[in-house]
Residue frames relative to the residue before (quaternion, step in Angstrom):
aa qw qx qy qz dx dy dz
M 1.0000 0.0000 0.0000 0.0000 0.00 0.00 0.00
T 0.4688 -0.6694 0.4893 0.3044 3.67 -0.96 0.80
A 0.6143 -0.4887 0.4311 0.4449 3.62 -1.33 0.21
Q 0.6646 0.5249 -0.3328 0.4147 3.61 0.81 -0.91
A 0.6190 0.5115 -0.3327 0.4945 3.65 1.04 -0.83
L 0.6622 0.5386 -0.3151 0.4150 3.65 0.94 -0.79
R 0.6698 0.4485 -0.3003 0.5099 3.51 1.18 -0.88
A 0.5691 0.5776 -0.3917 0.4348 3.70 1.09 -0.37
L 0.6326 0.5881 -0.3386 0.3731 3.60 0.96 -0.69
P 0.4677 -0.6581 0.4692 0.3578 3.74 -0.86 0.81
S 0.5460 -0.5506 0.5084 0.3745 3.45 -1.33 0.43
P 0.6121 -0.5606 0.3813 0.4071 3.70 -1.19 0.56
R 0.6217 0.5153 -0.3648 0.4635 3.63 1.06 -0.57
A 0.6504 0.4829 -0.3405 0.4774 3.65 0.79 -0.89
A 0.6295 0.5679 -0.3271 0.4174 3.62 0.91 -0.72
A 0.6695 0.5226 -0.2440 0.4682 3.29 1.03 -1.08
L 0.6790 0.5171 -0.2699 0.4458 3.43 0.92 -1.03
G 0.6455 0.5299 -0.2851 0.4703 3.47 1.06 -1.07
R 0.6553 0.4855 -0.3130 0.4867 3.73 0.89 -0.84
A 0.6434 0.4914 -0.3485 0.4724 3.67 0.81 -1.01
F 0.6778 0.4879 -0.3763 0.4013 3.63 0.69 -0.82
T 0.6520 0.5398 -0.2878 0.4480 3.56 0.94 -0.99
L 0.6600 0.4622 -0.3142 0.5020 3.64 0.96 -0.96
A 0.6363 0.4946 -0.3819 0.4523 3.67 0.87 -0.73
L 0.6310 0.5184 -0.3538 0.4559 3.70 0.86 -0.81
I 0.6524 0.4881 -0.3317 0.4755 3.67 0.84 -0.78
W 0.6508 0.5235 -0.3449 0.4283 3.55 1.00 -0.77
L 0.6067 0.5658 -0.3055 0.4673 3.48 1.07 -1.02
L 0.7116 0.4783 -0.2880 0.4264 3.57 0.81 -1.04
L 0.6970 0.4834 -0.2605 0.4611 3.53 1.14 -0.70
M 0.7808 0.2076 -0.0454 0.5875 3.51 1.17 -0.83
P 0.0936 0.8496 -0.5190 0.0098 3.67 0.67 0.92
S 0.3406 0.7115 -0.5277 0.3152 3.42 0.23 1.45
A 0.2362 -0.7890 0.5512 0.1332 3.63 -0.93 0.82
K 0.3615 0.7028 -0.5327 0.3027 3.56 1.12 0.55
P 0.5986 -0.6042 0.3875 0.3556 3.54 -1.02 1.01
G 0.6234 0.5389 -0.3407 0.4527 3.71 0.77 -0.79
D 0.7030 0.4384 -0.2803 0.4848 3.60 0.78 -0.94
L 0.6504 0.4812 -0.3544 0.4688 3.59 0.97 -0.71
A 0.6236 0.5264 -0.3591 0.4529 3.73 0.88 -0.66
V 0.6722 0.4467 -0.3248 0.4931 3.68 0.90 -0.87
G 0.6499 0.4982 -0.3939 0.4174 3.64 0.85 -0.67
A 0.6214 0.5463 -0.3608 0.4304 3.59 1.08 -0.96
F 0.6415 0.5299 -0.3349 0.4422 3.58 0.91 -0.95
A 0.6863 0.4624 -0.3027 0.4728 3.65 0.91 -1.09
V 0.5865 0.5354 -0.4009 0.4568 3.78 0.94 -0.55
V 0.6804 0.4495 -0.3254 0.4787 3.68 0.56 -1.02
A 0.6957 0.4899 -0.3176 0.4185 3.58 0.56 -0.91
A 0.6905 0.4580 -0.2830 0.4831 3.55 0.94 -0.85
T 0.6159 0.5543 -0.3391 0.4455 3.59 1.07 -0.66
L 0.6533 0.5151 -0.2609 0.4896 3.53 1.10 -0.92
V 0.6432 0.4970 -0.3018 0.4982 3.62 0.98 -0.75
S 0.6421 0.5321 -0.3099 0.4566 3.54 0.98 -0.96
L 0.7080 0.4621 -0.2874 0.4501 3.53 0.78 -0.94
R 0.6123 0.5455 -0.3203 0.4742 3.60 1.20 -0.61
L 0.7340 0.4264 -0.2053 0.4872 3.66 0.94 -0.98
Y 0.8091 0.0837 -0.0452 0.5799 3.61 0.96 -0.77
A 0.2592 -0.8104 0.5131 0.1132 3.51 0.14 1.43
P 0.5831 -0.6091 0.4044 0.3543 3.56 -1.06 0.79
A 0.6202 0.5348 -0.3723 0.4367 3.74 1.03 -0.37
A 0.5529 0.6088 -0.4053 0.3994 3.67 1.23 -0.14
G 0.6989 -0.3597 0.2837 0.5493 3.59 1.21 -0.20
S 0.2075 -0.7617 0.6054 0.1013 3.44 -1.53 0.19
I 0.3281 -0.7187 0.5796 0.1996 3.53 -1.28 0.40
H 0.2921 -0.7146 0.6193 0.1430 3.41 -1.13 0.95
L 0.3619 -0.7884 0.4533 0.2051 3.61 -0.03 1.45
R 0.6701 0.5190 -0.3189 0.4241 3.64 0.77 -0.92
S 0.7001 0.4201 -0.3042 0.4907 3.56 1.03 -0.71
L 0.5969 0.5523 -0.3804 0.4404 3.54 1.04 -0.53
L 0.6487 0.5006 -0.2981 0.4896 3.66 1.04 -0.86
A 0.6389 0.5064 -0.3541 0.4582 3.66 1.07 -0.58
L 0.5615 0.5608 -0.3893 0.4675 3.57 1.21 -0.35
M 0.5497 0.6621 -0.4136 0.2973 3.77 0.82 -0.71
P 0.6836 0.4503 -0.3604 0.4472 3.76 0.60 -0.73
H 0.6355 0.5155 -0.3236 0.4750 3.73 1.07 -0.87
F 0.6133 0.4995 -0.3526 0.5000 3.73 1.02 -0.86
I 0.7097 0.4575 -0.3182 0.4310 3.62 0.52 -0.86
W 0.6242 0.5272 -0.3253 0.4760 3.60 1.03 -0.76
Q 0.6591 0.5013 -0.2826 0.4842 3.55 0.92 -0.93
S 0.6494 0.4970 -0.3225 0.4767 3.65 0.94 -0.58
V 0.6152 0.4804 -0.3374 0.5262 3.64 1.02 -0.64
L 0.6757 0.4831 -0.3252 0.4520 3.62 0.67 -0.81
A 0.6550 0.5109 -0.3420 0.4392 3.60 0.97 -0.66
G 0.6530 0.4910 -0.3238 0.4772 3.53 1.06 -0.71
F 0.6230 0.4978 -0.3548 0.4880 3.64 0.92 -0.68
D 0.6974 0.4982 -0.3160 0.4069 3.53 0.66 -0.98
V 0.7007 0.4599 -0.3019 0.4542 3.54 0.85 -0.67
A 0.6207 0.4809 -0.3479 0.5122 3.56 1.16 -0.64
R 0.6146 0.5149 -0.3878 0.4547 3.78 0.85 -0.55
R 0.7012 0.4693 -0.2942 0.4490 3.53 0.81 -0.77
A 0.6426 0.5246 -0.3116 0.4634 3.55 1.04 -0.84
F 0.7594 0.3646 -0.2209 0.4916 3.70 0.93 -0.74
D 0.4680 0.6362 -0.4530 0.4135 3.70 1.20 0.11
P 0.4189 -0.7252 0.4630 0.2903 3.62 -0.51 0.92
R 0.6536 0.4729 -0.3180 0.4981 3.72 1.19 -0.60
L 0.2438 -0.7659 0.5668 0.1808 3.74 1.23 -0.16
P 0.0936 -0.8300 0.5499 -0.0002 3.60 0.28 1.40
L 0.3380 0.7577 -0.4902 0.2670 3.66 0.25 1.00
Q 0.0984 0.7190 -0.6878 -0.0168 3.61 -1.34 0.57
P 0.1039 -0.8375 0.5349 0.0409 3.52 0.51 1.34
G 0.1907 0.7395 -0.6305 0.1387 3.33 -1.42 0.54
F 0.5086 -0.6008 0.5265 0.3212 3.45 -1.50 -0.15
V 0.0372 -0.7592 0.6443 0.0841 3.45 -1.35 0.57
M 0.3157 -0.7315 0.5623 0.2215 3.70 -1.04 0.46
C 0.0653 -0.8248 0.5617 0.0069 3.40 -0.89 0.98
P 0.2323 -0.8012 0.5342 0.1370 3.60 -0.42 1.21
L 0.1266 -0.8277 0.5447 0.0458 3.49 -0.86 0.89
D 0.4643 -0.6676 0.4913 0.3120 3.53 -1.28 0.24
F 0.4523 0.6613 -0.4446 0.4007 3.56 1.35 -0.18
P 0.4237 -0.6535 0.5759 0.2484 3.58 -1.10 0.90
E 0.6235 -0.5040 0.4392 0.4054 3.50 -1.33 0.42
G 0.5723 0.5721 -0.4071 0.4236 3.56 -0.98 0.64
I 0.8552 -0.2367 0.1507 0.4358 3.41 -1.41 -0.39
A 0.6158 0.5648 -0.3470 0.4259 3.66 0.98 -0.90
R 0.7063 0.4367 -0.2527 0.4966 3.56 0.89 -1.15
N 0.6203 0.5429 -0.3604 0.4367 3.74 0.86 -0.74
T 0.6775 0.4830 -0.3015 0.4655 3.54 0.93 -1.12
F 0.6274 0.5306 -0.3617 0.4404 3.61 1.00 -0.73
A 0.6644 0.4971 -0.3081 0.4653 3.53 0.89 -0.97
T 0.6367 0.5059 -0.3496 0.4652 3.61 0.88 -0.74
I 0.6898 0.5101 -0.2629 0.4416 3.63 0.73 -0.85
T 0.6825 0.4490 -0.2599 0.5148 3.56 1.18 -0.91
S 0.5379 0.6167 -0.4303 0.3811 3.58 1.04 -0.24
M 0.6423 0.4596 -0.3059 0.5316 3.76 1.31 -0.35
M 0.5010 0.6552 -0.4651 0.3215 3.58 1.03 0.05
P 0.5606 -0.6076 0.3785 0.4161 3.76 -0.75 0.83
G 0.9128 0.1017 -0.0889 0.3854 3.47 -1.07 1.09
T 0.7059 0.4304 -0.2492 0.5043 3.52 1.41 0.40
V 0.0409 0.7806 -0.6236 0.0072 3.51 -0.99 0.57
P 0.4580 -0.6418 0.5523 0.2709 3.54 -1.00 0.88
C 0.0505 -0.8156 0.5764 -0.0074 3.63 -0.86 0.85
G 0.8288 -0.0908 0.0461 0.5502 3.63 1.09 -0.08
E 0.2622 -0.7236 0.6117 0.1827 3.50 -1.43 -0.18
I 0.0958 -0.7923 0.6017 -0.0323 3.45 -0.85 1.11
D 0.8300 -0.1259 0.0546 0.5407 3.68 -0.47 1.16
G 0.7373 -0.4805 0.2313 0.4147 3.51 0.90 0.95
V 0.5785 0.4842 -0.3652 0.5455 3.50 1.49 0.50
L 0.4472 -0.6927 0.5133 0.2380 3.44 -1.01 1.07
E 0.1812 -0.7430 0.6356 0.1055 3.59 -1.03 0.72
Y 0.1291 -0.7759 0.6175 -0.0087 3.58 -1.09 1.18
H 0.3000 -0.6749 0.6485 0.1843 3.27 -1.27 0.86
C 0.1104 -0.7992 0.5907 0.0128 3.72 -0.83 1.01
L 0.4907 -0.6542 0.5083 0.2699 3.40 -1.30 0.71
D 0.7917 -0.0022 -0.0158 0.6106 3.48 1.38 -0.55
I 0.2535 -0.8144 0.5091 0.1149 3.51 -0.35 1.39
R 0.5398 0.5942 -0.4392 0.4034 3.53 1.18 0.23
E 0.5619 0.5395 -0.4055 0.4782 3.64 1.27 -0.01
P 0.5617 -0.6005 0.4574 0.3387 3.54 -1.32 0.64
V 0.0939 -0.8636 0.4952 0.0143 3.58 0.45 1.17
V 0.7069 0.4627 -0.2544 0.4707 3.48 0.79 -1.12
E 0.6305 0.5007 -0.3441 0.4831 3.60 0.91 -0.70
S 0.6424 0.4966 -0.3110 0.4939 3.59 0.84 -0.78
L 0.6549 0.4756 -0.3260 0.4885 3.72 0.89 -0.62
W 0.6511 0.4830 -0.3453 0.4727 3.61 1.00 -0.72
A 0.6069 0.5360 -0.3726 0.4534 3.70 1.02 -0.55
E 0.6666 0.4626 -0.3418 0.4742 3.60 1.03 -0.84
E 0.5790 0.5828 -0.3639 0.4390 3.65 1.12 -0.62
R 0.6369 0.5082 -0.3329 0.4746 3.57 1.00 -0.93
R 0.6355 0.5379 -0.3256 0.4481 3.73 0.91 -0.97
L 0.7218 0.4306 -0.2597 0.4755 3.59 0.76 -0.95
A 0.6056 0.5620 -0.3704 0.4245 3.60 1.03 -0.54
R 0.6161 0.5126 -0.3639 0.4746 3.56 1.19 -0.34
A 0.6806 0.4690 -0.2706 0.4935 3.60 1.13 -0.31
L 0.7442 0.2910 -0.1737 0.5755 3.54 1.24 -0.52
T 0.4881 -0.6095 0.5271 0.3352 3.60 -1.31 0.41
A 0.3699 0.6973 -0.5172 0.3308 3.66 0.04 1.24
G 0.4840 -0.6298 0.5154 0.3215 3.57 -1.22 0.57
R 0.1835 -0.7416 0.6306 0.1370 3.40 -1.53 -0.02
R 0.2878 -0.7597 0.5703 0.1218 3.60 -1.13 0.79
H 0.7405 0.4890 -0.1979 0.4163 3.47 1.00 -0.89
G 0.1970 0.8487 -0.4820 0.0923 3.61 1.27 0.38
């Protein structure tokens, strides 16, 4: 890891506070109650979940920029809607315009949460679904390999890279 990358990592205290704040917000959304007993249970749950989170996913493993991640939501929802319409259009077209196949997509995301998050998000892209990984390269099944699938995936990688601490090669 380079010195610049080390400086970009959050301090352990900042990571713990950020995670605790996020978990507390999730708790309040799921259990919108101001009763003292509920708040005490929520505080205990937040502390326990934060400690487990720091143990299982160390701050040095990367970070999420919540504002950038939230900014992805409209795009993600739009891509999901497009995927549904695209599959329906192809299914009901009498000519069934398909040329199914597999494409390999090399990524800059390291193995782990960043790559898994990317695979999950891109499973909602029109006509593609991640189906495996060979030598660190994601494999996608596509409804139509004539489409610029890999280029579209790289564009998604650039979008997600803004929300995660990760490099990118396809700028």
